[in-house]
All heavy atoms as a GROMACS GRO file, in nm:
protein
  570
    1MET      N    1  -9.870   3.171 -18.965
    1MET     CA    2  -9.853   3.297 -18.895
    1MET      C    3  -9.848   3.272 -18.744
    1MET      O    4  -9.769   3.334 -18.676
    1MET     CB    5  -9.969   3.389 -18.933
    1MET     CG    6  -9.950   3.526 -18.880
    1MET     SD    7  -9.803   3.599 -18.952
    1MET     CE    8  -9.832   3.766 -18.925
    2LYS      N    9  -9.932   3.183 -18.696
    2LYS     CA   10  -9.933   3.152 -18.554
    2LYS      C   11  -9.799   3.094 -18.510
    2LYS      O   12  -9.750   3.124 -18.402
    2LYS     CB   13 -10.046   3.053 -18.524
    2LYS     CG   14 -10.084   3.046 -18.380
    2LYS     CD   15 -10.207   2.958 -18.365
    2LYS     CE   16 -10.273   2.983 -18.234
    2LYS     NZ   17 -10.393   2.905 -18.215
    3LEU      N   18  -9.738   3.013 -18.597
    3LEU     CA   19  -9.608   2.954 -18.568
    3LEU      C   20  -9.501   3.060 -18.554
    3LEU      O   21  -9.419   3.054 -18.463
    3LEU     CB   22  -9.570   2.854 -18.677
    3LEU     CG   23  -9.434   2.788 -18.659
    3LEU    CD1   24  -9.429   2.709 -18.530
    3LEU    CD2   25  -9.406   2.698 -18.776
    4ILE      N   26  -9.504   3.158 -18.641
    4ILE     CA   27  -9.405   3.266 -18.633
    4ILE      C   28  -9.423   3.342 -18.503
    4ILE      O   29  -9.325   3.380 -18.438
    4ILE     CB   30  -9.416   3.358 -18.756
    4ILE    CG1   31  -9.372   3.281 -18.881
    4ILE    CG2   32  -9.331   3.483 -18.738
    4ILE    CD1   33  -9.394   3.353 -19.010
    5LEU      N   34  -9.546   3.362 -18.459
    5LEU     CA   35  -9.572   3.427 -18.331
    5LEU      C   36  -9.515   3.344 -18.216
    5LEU      O   37  -9.454   3.400 -18.124
    5LEU     CB   38  -9.722   3.448 -18.312
    5LEU     CG   39  -9.764   3.512 -18.180
    5LEU    CD1   40  -9.703   3.650 -18.164
    5LEU    CD2   41  -9.915   3.519 -18.173
    6ILE      N   42  -9.531   3.214 -18.221
    6ILE     CA   43  -9.476   3.127 -18.117
    6ILE      C   44  -9.324   3.138 -18.115
    6ILE      O   45  -9.264   3.153 -18.009
    6ILE     CB   46  -9.518   2.980 -18.140
    6ILE    CG1   47  -9.667   2.962 -18.112
    6ILE    CG2   48  -9.437   2.886 -18.051
    6ILE    CD1   49  -9.723   2.829 -18.153
    7ILE      N   50  -9.263   3.133 -18.232
    7ILE     CA   51  -9.118   3.143 -18.240
    7ILE      C   52  -9.071   3.278 -18.187
    7ILE      O   53  -8.975   3.286 -18.110
    7ILE     CB   54  -9.069   3.120 -18.384
    7ILE    CG1   55  -9.091   2.974 -18.423
    7ILE    CG2   56  -8.922   3.156 -18.399
    7ILE    CD1   57  -9.064   2.942 -18.568
    8ALA      N   58  -9.139   3.385 -18.225
    8ALA     CA   59  -9.101   3.519 -18.178
    8ALA      C   60  -9.116   3.532 -18.027
    8ALA      O   61  -9.031   3.590 -17.960
    8ALA     CB   62  -9.183   3.625 -18.251
    9THR      N   63  -9.222   3.475 -17.973
    9THR     CA   64  -9.243   3.479 -17.828
    9THR      C   65  -9.132   3.404 -17.756
    9THR      O   66  -9.076   3.452 -17.658
    9THR     CB   67  -9.379   3.418 -17.790
    9THR    OG1   68  -9.482   3.491 -17.856
    9THR    CG2   69  -9.401   3.419 -17.641
   10CYS      N   70  -9.098   3.289 -17.808
   10CYS     CA   71  -8.992   3.211 -17.747
   10CYS      C   72  -8.858   3.282 -17.759
   10CYS      O   73  -8.776   3.277 -17.668
   10CYS     CB   74  -8.983   3.073 -17.811
   10CYS     SG   75  -9.129   2.974 -17.778
   11ALA      N   76  -8.838   3.348 -17.870
   11ALA     CA   77  -8.713   3.421 -17.890
   11ALA      C   78  -8.697   3.530 -17.785
   11ALA      O   79  -8.586   3.555 -17.737
   11ALA     CB   80  -8.709   3.481 -18.030
   12ALA      N   81  -8.804   3.591 -17.748
   12ALA     CA   82  -8.798   3.698 -17.647
   12ALA      C   83  -8.762   3.643 -17.510
   12ALA      O   84  -8.711   3.716 -17.425
   12ALA     CB   85  -8.931   3.770 -17.642
   13LEU      N   86  -8.784   3.516 -17.489
   13LEU     CA   87  -8.759   3.456 -17.358
   13LEU      C   88  -8.621   3.393 -17.345
   13LEU      O   89  -8.586   3.343 -17.239
   13LEU     CB   90  -8.866   3.348 -17.330
   13LEU     CG   91  -9.008   3.397 -17.327
   13LEU    CD1   92  -9.104   3.278 -17.318
   13LEU    CD2   93  -9.030   3.492 -17.210
   14THR      N   94  -8.543   3.397 -17.451
   14THR     CA   95  -8.414   3.330 -17.449
   14THR      C   96  -8.301   3.428 -17.426
   14THR      O   97  -8.315   3.547 -17.441
   14THR     CB   98  -8.390   3.254 -17.581
   14THR    OG1   99  -8.391   3.347 -17.688
   14THR    CG2  100  -8.492   3.146 -17.604
   15SER      N  101  -8.186   3.373 -17.388
   15SER     CA  102  -8.065   3.454 -17.372
   15SER      C  103  -7.947   3.376 -17.426
   15SER      O  104  -7.963   3.277 -17.493
   15SER     CB  105  -8.045   3.490 -17.226
   15SER     OG  106  -8.021   3.373 -17.151
   16CYS      N  107  -7.823   3.420 -17.396
   16CYS     CA  108  -7.705   3.360 -17.460
   16CYS      C  109  -7.659   3.229 -17.397
   16CYS      O  110  -7.689   3.199 -17.285
   16CYS     CB  111  -7.589   3.455 -17.462
   16CYS     SG  112  -7.605   3.609 -17.382
   17GLY      N  113  -7.576   3.156 -17.475
   17GLY     CA  114  -7.504   3.040 -17.425
   17GLY      C  115  -7.583   2.912 -17.413
   17GLY      O  116  -7.614   2.870 -17.304
   18GLY      N  117  -7.612   2.845 -17.523
   18GLY     CA  118  -7.682   2.718 -17.518
   18GLY      C  119  -7.828   2.737 -17.479
   18GLY      O  120  -7.887   2.842 -17.497
   19TRP      N  121  -7.885   2.632 -17.426
   19TRP     CA  122  -8.025   2.635 -17.382
   19TRP      C  123  -8.030   2.589 -17.236
   19TRP      O  124  -7.996   2.475 -17.206
   19TRP     CB  125  -8.110   2.540 -17.466
   19TRP     CG  126  -8.137   2.590 -17.603
   19TRP    CD1  127  -8.055   2.585 -17.711
   19TRP    CD2  128  -8.257   2.653 -17.647
   19TRP    NE1  129  -8.116   2.640 -17.820
   19TRP    CE2  130  -8.240   2.683 -17.784
   19TRP    CE3  131  -8.377   2.686 -17.585
   19TRP    CZ2  132  -8.339   2.745 -17.858
   19TRP    CZ3  133  -8.475   2.748 -17.660
   19TRP    CH2  134  -8.455   2.777 -17.795
   20SER      N  135  -8.074   2.675 -17.148
   20SER     CA  136  -8.092   2.635 -17.009
   20SER      C  137  -8.226   2.562 -16.996
   20SER      O  138  -8.311   2.568 -17.085
   20SER     CB  139  -8.091   2.758 -16.918
   20SER     OG  140  -8.209   2.834 -16.937
   21LYS      N  141  -8.242   2.494 -16.885
   21LYS     CA  142  -8.369   2.424 -16.861
   21LYS      C  143  -8.485   2.525 -16.856
   21LYS      O  144  -8.594   2.498 -16.907
   21LYS     CB  145  -8.361   2.346 -16.729
   21LYS     CG  146  -8.466   2.242 -16.716
   21LYS     CD  147  -8.448   2.134 -16.821
   21LYS     CE  148  -8.544   2.021 -16.800
   21LYS     NZ  149  -8.559   1.936 -16.917
   22GLY      N  150  -8.457   2.642 -16.800
   22GLY     CA  151  -8.560   2.746 -16.795
   22GLY      C  152  -8.600   2.794 -16.934
   22GLY      O  153  -8.718   2.819 -16.960
   23GLN      N  154  -8.503   2.808 -17.023
   23GLN     CA  155  -8.533   2.850 -17.160
   23GLN      C  156  -8.612   2.743 -17.233
   23GLN      O  157  -8.705   2.773 -17.307
   23GLN     CB  158  -8.404   2.882 -17.234
   23GLN     CG  159  -8.337   3.006 -17.180
   23GLN     CD  160  -8.194   3.019 -17.224
   23GLN    OE1  161  -8.124   2.919 -17.244
   23GLN    NE2  162  -8.147   3.141 -17.240
   24GLU      N  163  -8.574   2.617 -17.212
   24GLU     CA  164  -8.649   2.508 -17.274
   24GLU      C  165  -8.793   2.507 -17.223
   24GLU      O  166  -8.888   2.493 -17.301
   24GLU     CB  167  -8.583   2.373 -17.243
   24GLU     CG  168  -8.452   2.353 -17.314
   24GLU     CD  169  -8.385   2.222 -17.277
   24GLU    OE1  170  -8.442   2.143 -17.196
   24GLU    OE2  171  -8.275   2.198 -17.328
   25ASN      N  172  -8.810   2.524 -17.092
   25ASN     CA  173  -8.944   2.526 -17.033
   25ASN      C  174  -9.026   2.644 -17.085
   25ASN      O  175  -9.146   2.630 -17.111
   25ASN     CB  176  -8.937   2.528 -16.881
   25ASN     CG  177  -8.890   2.395 -16.825
   25ASN    OD1  178  -8.902   2.291 -16.888
   25ASN    ND2  179  -8.835   2.398 -16.705
   26ALA      N  180  -8.962   2.760 -17.100
   26ALA     CA  181  -9.032   2.878 -17.154
   26ALA      C  182  -9.078   2.851 -17.297
   26ALA      O  183  -9.190   2.887 -17.335
   26ALA     CB  184  -8.941   3.001 -17.148
   27PHE      N  185  -8.992   2.788 -17.377
   27PHE     CA  186  -9.029   2.752 -17.514
   27PHE      C  187  -9.149   2.659 -17.513
   27PHE      O  188  -9.247   2.679 -17.584
   27PHE     CB  189  -8.910   2.687 -17.586
   27PHE     CG  190  -8.941   2.648 -17.727
   27PHE    CD1  191  -8.910   2.732 -17.831
   27PHE    CD2  192  -9.002   2.526 -17.757
   27PHE    CE1  193  -8.939   2.697 -17.963
   27PHE    CE2  194  -9.031   2.490 -17.887
   27PHE     CZ  195  -8.999   2.576 -17.990
   28LEU      N  196  -9.140   2.554 -17.431
   28LEU     CA  197  -9.248   2.455 -17.426
   28LEU      C  198  -9.379   2.517 -17.376
   28LEU      O  199  -9.485   2.488 -17.431
   28LEU     CB  200  -9.207   2.336 -17.338
   28LEU     CG  201  -9.093   2.251 -17.394
   28LEU    CD1  202  -9.047   2.150 -17.290
   28LEU    CD2  203  -9.134   2.181 -17.523
   29ASP      N  204  -9.371   2.602 -17.274
   29ASP     CA  205  -9.492   2.669 -17.224
   29ASP      C  206  -9.558   2.754 -17.332
   29ASP      O  207  -9.679   2.754 -17.349
   29ASP     CB  208  -9.459   2.756 -17.102
   29ASP     CG  209  -9.425   2.674 -16.979
   29ASP    OD1  210  -9.455   2.553 -16.977
   29ASP    OD2  211  -9.367   2.733 -16.885
   30SER      N  212  -9.475   2.826 -17.407
   30SER     CA  213  -9.527   2.910 -17.515
   30SER      C  214  -9.586   2.824 -17.626
   30SER      O  215  -9.692   2.853 -17.679
   30SER     CB  216  -9.415   2.998 -17.570
   30SER     OG  217  -9.463   3.076 -17.676
   31CYS      N  218  -9.518   2.716 -17.658
   31CYS     CA  219  -9.564   2.627 -17.765
   31CYS      C  220  -9.698   2.563 -17.730
   31CYS      O  221  -9.784   2.546 -17.817
   31CYS     CB  222  -9.458   2.520 -17.789
   31CYS     SG  223  -9.502   2.399 -17.915
   32LYS      N  224  -9.717   2.530 -17.604
   32LYS     CA  225  -9.840   2.460 -17.562
   32LYS      C  226  -9.964   2.546 -17.579
   32LYS      O  227 -10.075   2.495 -17.576
   32LYS     CB  228  -9.826   2.412 -17.419
   32LYS     CG  229  -9.728   2.297 -17.407
   32LYS     CD  230  -9.705   2.256 -17.264
   32LYS     CE  231  -9.598   2.147 -17.260
   32LYS     NZ  232  -9.559   2.114 -17.124
   33LYS      N  233  -9.946   2.674 -17.604
   33LYS     CA  234 -10.060   2.762 -17.630
   33LYS      C  235 -10.122   2.734 -17.767
   33LYS      O  236 -10.230   2.780 -17.797
   33LYS     CB  237 -10.018   2.908 -17.618
   33LYS     CG  238  -9.981   2.947 -17.477
   33LYS     CD  239  -9.931   3.088 -17.468
   33LYS     CE  240  -9.886   3.117 -17.325
   33LYS     NZ  241  -9.823   3.248 -17.313
   34SER      N  242 -10.048   2.662 -17.850
   34SER     CA  243 -10.098   2.623 -17.981
   34SER      C  244 -10.110   2.471 -17.984
   34SER      O  245 -10.011   2.401 -18.007
   34SER     CB  246 -10.002   2.669 -18.091
   34SER     OG  247 -10.046   2.623 -18.216
   35PRO      N  248 -10.227   2.417 -17.959
   35PRO     CA  249 -10.243   2.272 -17.947
   35PRO      C  250 -10.219   2.194 -18.076
   35PRO      O  251 -10.220   2.073 -18.075
   35PRO     CB  252 -10.388   2.257 -17.900
   35PRO     CG  253 -10.456   2.380 -17.945
   35PRO     CD  254 -10.352   2.489 -17.944
   36SER      N  255 -10.192   2.263 -18.185
   36SER     CA  256 -10.173   2.192 -18.312
   36SER      C  257 -10.028   2.150 -18.335
   36SER      O  258  -9.996   2.097 -18.440
   36SER     CB  259 -10.222   2.278 -18.428
   36SER     OG  260 -10.152   2.400 -18.430
   37PHE      N  261  -9.940   2.174 -18.236
   37PHE     CA  262  -9.799   2.138 -18.252
   37PHE      C  263  -9.752   2.042 -18.146
   37PHE      O  264  -9.793   2.048 -18.030
   37PHE     CB  265  -9.709   2.264 -18.245
   37PHE     CG  266  -9.715   2.346 -18.368
   37PHE    CD1  267  -9.798   2.455 -18.376
   37PHE    CD2  268  -9.640   2.313 -18.480
   37PHE    CE1  269  -9.806   2.532 -18.490
   37PHE    CE2  270  -9.647   2.388 -18.594
   37PHE     CZ  271  -9.730   2.498 -18.600
   38ASP      N  272  -9.664   1.950 -18.186
   38ASP     CA  273  -9.593   1.864 -18.094
   38ASP      C  274  -9.476   1.948 -18.042
   38ASP      O  275  -9.380   1.973 -18.114
   38ASP     CB  276  -9.544   1.740 -18.168
   38ASP     CG  277  -9.460   1.648 -18.081
   38ASP    OD1  278  -9.408   1.692 -17.977
   38ASP    OD2  279  -9.446   1.530 -18.119
   39CYS      N  280  -9.486   1.993 -17.920
   39CYS     CA  281  -9.389   2.089 -17.865
   39CYS      C  282  -9.251   2.027 -17.844
   39CYS      O  283  -9.150   2.096 -17.862
   39CYS     CB  284  -9.442   2.149 -17.737
   39CYS     SG  285  -9.591   2.248 -17.765
   40ASP      N  286  -9.244   1.900 -17.809
   40ASP     CA  287  -9.113   1.836 -17.793
   40ASP      C  288  -9.042   1.827 -17.928
   40ASP      O  289  -8.922   1.852 -17.938
   40ASP     CB  290  -9.128   1.696 -17.732
   40ASP     CG  291  -9.173   1.702 -17.587
   40ASP    OD1  292  -9.132   1.795 -17.515
   40ASP    OD2  293  -9.250   1.612 -17.545
   41CYS      N  294  -9.117   1.795 -18.032
   41CYS     CA  295  -9.062   1.792 -18.168
   41CYS      C  296  -9.015   1.931 -18.208
   41CYS      O  297  -8.904   1.947 -18.262
   41CYS     CB  298  -9.169   1.743 -18.265
   41CYS     SG  299  -9.126   1.755 -18.440
   42SER      N  300  -9.095   2.032 -18.179
   42SER     CA  301  -9.060   2.170 -18.214
   42SER      C  302  -8.932   2.213 -18.145
   42SER      O  303  -8.842   2.270 -18.207
   42SER     CB  304  -9.173   2.265 -18.176
   42SER     OG  305  -9.290   2.235 -18.247
   43LEU      N  306  -8.921   2.184 -18.015
   43LEU     CA  307  -8.801   2.222 -17.940
   43LEU      C  308  -8.678   2.151 -17.996
   43LEU      O  309  -8.572   2.212 -18.013
   43LEU     CB  310  -8.818   2.190 -17.792
   43LEU     CG  311  -8.698   2.222 -17.702
   43LEU    CD1  312  -8.663   2.371 -17.708
   43LEU    CD2  313  -8.726   2.178 -17.559
   44LYS      N  314  -8.694   2.024 -18.029
   44LYS     CA  315  -8.581   1.947 -18.084
   44LYS      C  316  -8.532   2.010 -18.214
   44LYS      O  317  -8.411   2.030 -18.233
   44LYS     CB  318  -8.624   1.802 -18.108
   44LYS     CG  319  -8.514   1.716 -18.166
   44LYS     CD  320  -8.562   1.574 -18.188
   44LYS     CE  321  -8.450   1.492 -18.247
   44LYS     NZ  322  -8.486   1.422 -18.366
   45LEU      N  323  -8.622   2.043 -18.304
   45LEU     CA  324  -8.583   2.103 -18.432
   45LEU      C  325  -8.521   2.241 -18.413
   45LEU      O  326  -8.423   2.275 -18.480
   45LEU     CB  327  -8.703   2.112 -18.526
   45LEU     CG  328  -8.756   1.981 -18.581
   45LEU    CD1  329  -8.877   2.006 -18.670
   45LEU    CD2  330  -8.649   1.906 -18.658
   46VAL      N  331  -8.578   2.320 -18.323
   46VAL     CA  332  -8.524   2.454 -18.297
   46VAL      C  333  -8.383   2.444 -18.241
   46VAL      O  334  -8.292   2.515 -18.284
   46VAL     CB  335  -8.617   2.533 -18.201
   46VAL    CG1  336  -8.549   2.658 -18.149
   46VAL    CG2  337  -8.746   2.570 -18.273
   47LYS      N  338  -8.362   2.352 -18.147
   47LYS     CA  339  -8.230   2.337 -18.087
   47LYS      C  340  -8.128   2.282 -18.186
   47LYS      O  341  -8.010   2.315 -18.178
   47LYS     CB  342  -8.238   2.248 -17.963
   47LYS     CG  343  -8.303   2.319 -17.845
   47LYS     CD  344  -8.320   2.229 -17.726
   47LYS     CE  345  -8.190   2.187 -17.666
   47LYS     NZ  346  -8.205   2.109 -17.544
   48GLU      N  347  -8.172   2.198 -18.280
   48GLU     CA  348  -8.081   2.148 -18.384
   48GLU      C  349  -8.034   2.263 -18.472
   48GLU      O  350  -7.916   2.272 -18.507
   48GLU     CB  351  -8.149   2.042 -18.469
   48GLU     CG  352  -8.162   1.908 -18.401
   48GLU     CD  353  -8.241   1.808 -18.483
   48GLU    OE1  354  -8.283   1.838 -18.598
   48GLU    OE2  355  -8.265   1.696 -18.430
   49LYS      N  356  -8.125   2.351 -18.508
   49LYS     CA  357  -8.089   2.462 -18.596
   49LYS      C  358  -8.019   2.574 -18.520
   49LYS      O  359  -7.930   2.639 -18.573
   49LYS     CB  360  -8.214   2.517 -18.666
   49LYS     CG  361  -8.181   2.633 -18.757
   49LYS     CD  362  -8.255   2.629 -18.885
   49LYS     CE  363  -8.200   2.735 -18.979
   49LYS     NZ  364  -8.289   2.762 -19.087
   50TYR      N  365  -8.060   2.596 -18.396
   50TYR     CA  366  -8.003   2.703 -18.313
   50TYR      C  367  -7.953   2.643 -18.181
   50TYR      O  368  -8.025   2.644 -18.081
   50TYR     CB  369  -8.108   2.811 -18.286
   50TYR     CG  370  -8.152   2.882 -18.410
   50TYR    CD1  371  -8.273   2.854 -18.470
   50TYR    CD2  372  -8.070   2.979 -18.469
   50TYR    CE1  373  -8.313   2.919 -18.586
   50TYR    CE2  374  -8.109   3.044 -18.584
   50TYR     CZ  375  -8.230   3.014 -18.642
   50TYR     OH  376  -8.270   3.078 -18.757
   51PRO      N  377  -7.831   2.590 -18.178
   51PRO     CA  378  -7.777   2.530 -18.056
   51PRO      C  379  -7.764   2.629 -17.941
   51PRO      O  380  -7.764   2.589 -17.825
   51PRO     CB  381  -7.640   2.477 -18.097
   51PRO     CG  382  -7.639   2.474 -18.245
   51PRO     CD  383  -7.740   2.574 -18.291
   52ASN      N  384  -7.756   2.756 -17.972
   52ASN     CA  385  -7.750   2.860 -17.868
   52ASN      C  386  -7.880   2.938 -17.871
   52ASN      O  387  -7.924   2.985 -17.976
   52ASN     CB  388  -7.634   2.955 -17.892
   52ASN     CG  389  -7.501   2.886 -17.872
   52ASN    OD1  390  -7.481   2.818 -17.772
   52ASN    ND2  391  -7.410   2.902 -17.966
   53ALA      N  392  -7.938   2.954 -17.753
   53ALA     CA  393  -8.064   3.028 -17.743
   53ALA      C  394  -8.049   3.171 -17.793
   53ALA      O  395  -8.142   3.227 -17.849
   53ALA     CB  396  -8.113   3.026 -17.598
   54SER      N  397  -7.930   3.228 -17.777
   54SER     CA  398  -7.909   3.366 -17.823
   54SER      C  399  -7.921   3.376 -17.975
   54SER      O  400  -7.973   3.474 -18.027
   54SER     CB  401  -7.773   3.419 -17.778
   54SER     OG  402  -7.668   3.340 -17.831
   55ASP      N  403  -7.876   3.272 -18.047
   55ASP     CA  404  -7.891   3.272 -18.193
   55ASP      C  405  -8.038   3.262 -18.231
   55ASP      O  406  -8.084   3.328 -18.323
   55ASP     CB  407  -7.813   3.156 -18.255
   55ASP     CG  408  -7.663   3.171 -18.241
   55ASP    OD1  409  -7.616   3.286 -18.223
   55ASP    OD2  410  -7.593   3.069 -18.246
   56PHE      N  411  -8.110   3.177 -18.160
   56PHE     CA  412  -8.253   3.164 -18.184
   56PHE      C  413  -8.323   3.297 -18.155
   56PHE      O  414  -8.410   3.340 -18.229
   56PHE     CB  415  -8.312   3.052 -18.099
   56PHE     CG  416  -8.461   3.039 -18.111
   56PHE    CD1  417  -8.519   2.995 -18.228
   56PHE    CD2  418  -8.544   3.073 -18.005
   56PHE    CE1  419  -8.656   2.983 -18.240
   56PHE    CE2  420  -8.681   3.061 -18.015
   56PHE     CZ  421  -8.738   3.016 -18.133
   57ASN      N  422  -8.282   3.361 -18.047
   57ASN     CA  423  -8.340   3.489 -18.008
   57ASN      C  424  -8.320   3.592 -18.118
   57ASN      O  425  -8.408   3.670 -18.150
   57ASN     CB  426  -8.276   3.538 -17.878
   57ASN     CG  427  -8.339   3.662 -17.824
   57ASN    OD1  428  -8.457   3.686 -17.842
   57ASN    ND2  429  -8.261   3.743 -17.757
   58GLU      N  430  -8.203   3.590 -18.178
   58GLU     CA  431  -8.168   3.689 -18.279
   58GLU      C  432  -8.234   3.661 -18.415
   58GLU      O  433  -8.279   3.752 -18.484
   58GLU     CB  434  -8.017   3.692 -18.296
   58GLU     CG  435  -7.964   3.800 -18.384
   58GLU     CD  436  -7.812   3.800 -18.389
   58GLU    OE1  437  -7.750   3.789 -18.282
   58GLU    OE2  438  -7.759   3.807 -18.500
   59LYS      N  439  -8.241   3.534 -18.454
   59LYS     CA  440  -8.280   3.501 -18.591
   59LYS      C  441  -8.406   3.416 -18.603
   59LYS      O  442  -8.468   3.411 -18.709
   59LYS     CB  443  -8.166   3.425 -18.659
   59LYS     CG  444  -8.036   3.499 -18.659
   59LYS     CD  445  -7.923   3.408 -18.705
   59LYS     CE  446  -7.789   3.475 -18.678
   59LYS     NZ  447  -7.679   3.380 -18.689
   60GLY      N  448  -8.444   3.346 -18.497
   60GLY     CA  449  -8.551   3.247 -18.504
   60GLY      C  450  -8.687   3.300 -18.546
   60GLY      O  451  -8.760   3.234 -18.618
   61GLY      N  452  -8.722   3.420 -18.503
   61GLY     CA  453  -8.853   3.476 -18.535
   61GLY      C  454  -8.871   3.510 -18.681
   61GLY      O  455  -8.982   3.523 -18.729
   62LYS      N  456  -8.760   3.521 -18.753
   62LYS     CA  457  -8.766   3.556 -18.896
   62LYS      C  458  -8.731   3.438 -18.985
   62LYS      O  459  -8.724   3.453 -19.107
   62LYS     CB  460  -8.667   3.670 -18.923
   62LYS     CG  461  -8.697   3.795 -18.844
   62LYS     CD  462  -8.589   3.897 -18.865
   62LYS     CE  463  -8.607   4.011 -18.768
   62LYS     NZ  464  -8.493   4.102 -18.766
   63ASP      N  465  -8.707   3.323 -18.926
   63ASP     CA  466  -8.659   3.206 -19.000
   63ASP      C  467  -8.777   3.130 -19.061
   63ASP      O  468  -8.836   3.043 -18.998
   63ASP     CB  469  -8.579   3.117 -18.906
   63ASP     CG  470  -8.507   3.004 -18.978
   63ASP    OD1  471  -8.547   2.968 -19.090
   63ASP    OD2  472  -8.409   2.953 -18.920
   64LEU      N  473  -8.809   3.162 -19.184
   64LEU     CA  474  -8.922   3.098 -19.251
   64LEU      C  475  -8.893   2.953 -19.286
   64LEU      O  476  -8.985   2.871 -19.292
   64LEU     CB  477  -8.961   3.177 -19.375
   64LEU     CG  478  -9.010   3.320 -19.347
   64LEU    CD1  479  -9.045   3.391 -19.477
   64LEU    CD2  480  -9.129   3.320 -19.252
   65VAL      N  481  -8.766   2.919 -19.308
   65VAL     CA  482  -8.730   2.780 -19.336
   65VAL      C  483  -8.759   2.694 -19.212
   65VAL      O  484  -8.814   2.585 -19.222
   65VAL     CB  485  -8.581   2.768 -19.378
   65VAL    CG1  486  -8.538   2.624 -19.391
   65VAL    CG2  487  -8.558   2.843 -19.509
   66LEU      N  488  -8.723   2.747 -19.095
   66LEU     CA  489  -8.752   2.675 -18.970
   66LEU      C  490  -8.902   2.664 -18.950
   66LEU      O  491  -8.952   2.558 -18.914
   66LEU     CB  492  -8.688   2.747 -18.851
   66LEU     CG  493  -8.720   2.689 -18.713
   66LEU    CD1  494  -8.671   2.545 -18.701
   66LEU    CD2  495  -8.661   2.776 -18.604
   67ALA      N  496  -8.975   2.771 -18.974
   67ALA     CA  497  -9.120   2.769 -18.958
   67ALA      C  498  -9.183   2.662 -19.048
   67ALA      O  499  -9.269   2.586 -19.004
   67ALA     CB  500  -9.179   2.906 -18.989
   68LYS      N  501  -9.137   2.653 -19.172
   68LYS     CA  502  -9.188   2.552 -19.265
   68LYS      C  503  -9.156   2.412 -19.215
   68LYS      O  504  -9.239   2.322 -19.218
   68LYS     CB  505  -9.130   2.574 -19.404
   68LYS     CG  506  -9.181   2.477 -19.507
   68LYS     CD  507  -9.123   2.503 -19.644
   68LYS     CE  508  -9.171   2.398 -19.741
   68LYS     NZ  509  -9.105   2.407 -19.870
   69SER      N  510  -9.034   2.394 -19.167
   69SER     CA  511  -8.992   2.264 -19.116
   69SER      C  512  -9.077   2.222 -18.995
   69SER      O  513  -9.119   2.106 -18.984
   69SER     CB  514  -8.845   2.269 -19.077
   69SER     OG  515  -8.802   2.146 -19.025
   70LEU      N  516  -9.104   2.317 -18.906
   70LEU     CA  517  -9.188   2.288 -18.790
   70LEU      C  518  -9.330   2.249 -18.832
   70LEU      O  519  -9.389   2.157 -18.776
   70LEU     CB  520  -9.192   2.406 -18.694
   70LEU     CG  521  -9.060   2.438 -18.622
   70LEU    CD1  522  -9.072   2.568 -18.545
   70LEU    CD2  523  -9.016   2.326 -18.532
   71LEU      N  524  -9.382   2.321 -18.931
   71LEU     CA  525  -9.517   2.289 -18.981
   71LEU      C  526  -9.522   2.148 -19.040
   71LEU      O  527  -9.616   2.073 -19.018
   71LEU     CB  528  -9.560   2.391 -19.085
   71LEU     CG  529  -9.608   2.525 -19.032
   71LEU    CD1  530  -9.627   2.624 -19.147
   71LEU    CD2  531  -9.737   2.509 -18.955
   72GLU      N  532  -9.418   2.114 -19.118
   72GLU     CA  533  -9.416   1.984 -19.185
   72GLU      C  534  -9.393   1.868 -19.088
   72GLU      O  535  -9.453   1.763 -19.101
   72GLU     CB  536  -9.307   1.982 -19.292
   72GLU     CG  537  -9.336   2.070 -19.410
   72GLU     CD  538  -9.220   2.081 -19.508
   72GLU    OE1  539  -9.108   2.033 -19.477
   72GLU    OE2  540  -9.240   2.140 -19.615
   73LYS      N  541  -9.303   1.887 -18.992
   73LYS     CA  542  -9.259   1.776 -18.909
   73LYS      C  543  -9.327   1.769 -18.773
   73LYS      O  544  -9.329   1.662 -18.712
   73LYS     CB  545  -9.108   1.782 -18.890
   73LYS     CG  546  -9.033   1.768 -19.020
   73LYS     CD  547  -8.883   1.781 -19.001
   73LYS     CE  548  -8.813   1.768 -19.134
   73LYS     NZ  549  -8.668   1.788 -19.122
   74CYS      N  550  -9.379   1.879 -18.724
   74CYS     CA  551  -9.429   1.882 -18.586
   74CYS      C  552  -9.576   1.915 -18.572
   74CYS      O  553  -9.623   1.933 -18.459
   74CYS     CB  554  -9.345   1.980 -18.504
   74CYS     SG  555  -9.168   1.939 -18.498
   75SER      N  556  -9.649   1.926 -18.680
   75SER     CA  557  -9.792   1.952 -18.672
   75SER      C  558  -9.863   1.824 -18.631
   75SER      O  559  -9.828   1.714 -18.674
   75SER     CB  560  -9.847   1.998 -18.807
   75SER     OG  561  -9.798   2.124 -18.838
   76LYS      N  562  -9.963   1.839 -18.547
   76LYS     CA  563 -10.042   1.723 -18.502
   76LYS      C  564 -10.154   1.695 -18.600
   76LYS      O  565 -10.206   1.778 -18.664
   76LYS     CB  566 -10.101   1.749 -18.364
   76LYS     CG  567  -9.996   1.749 -18.256
   76LYS     CD  568 -10.064   1.768 -18.122
   76LYS     CE  569  -9.965   1.765 -18.010
   76LYS     NZ  570 -10.025   1.786 -17.881
   0.00000   0.00000   0.00000
């Protein structure tokens, strides 16, 4: 549940057209609030699935497959 909250928070901070450095930093800052995740790993997986921040913004908060993948691959 905490992971979905992180994803939803990050989704609110993103906009259209790829990922800007500011969007990446916003994602990482939000992720760091949960010390149980490797934030660089999480960002990498999110960007692989959602190459555009706008897509992540639209769908990422509801993506349970992504949440499961993050839990499996990026948990500390």
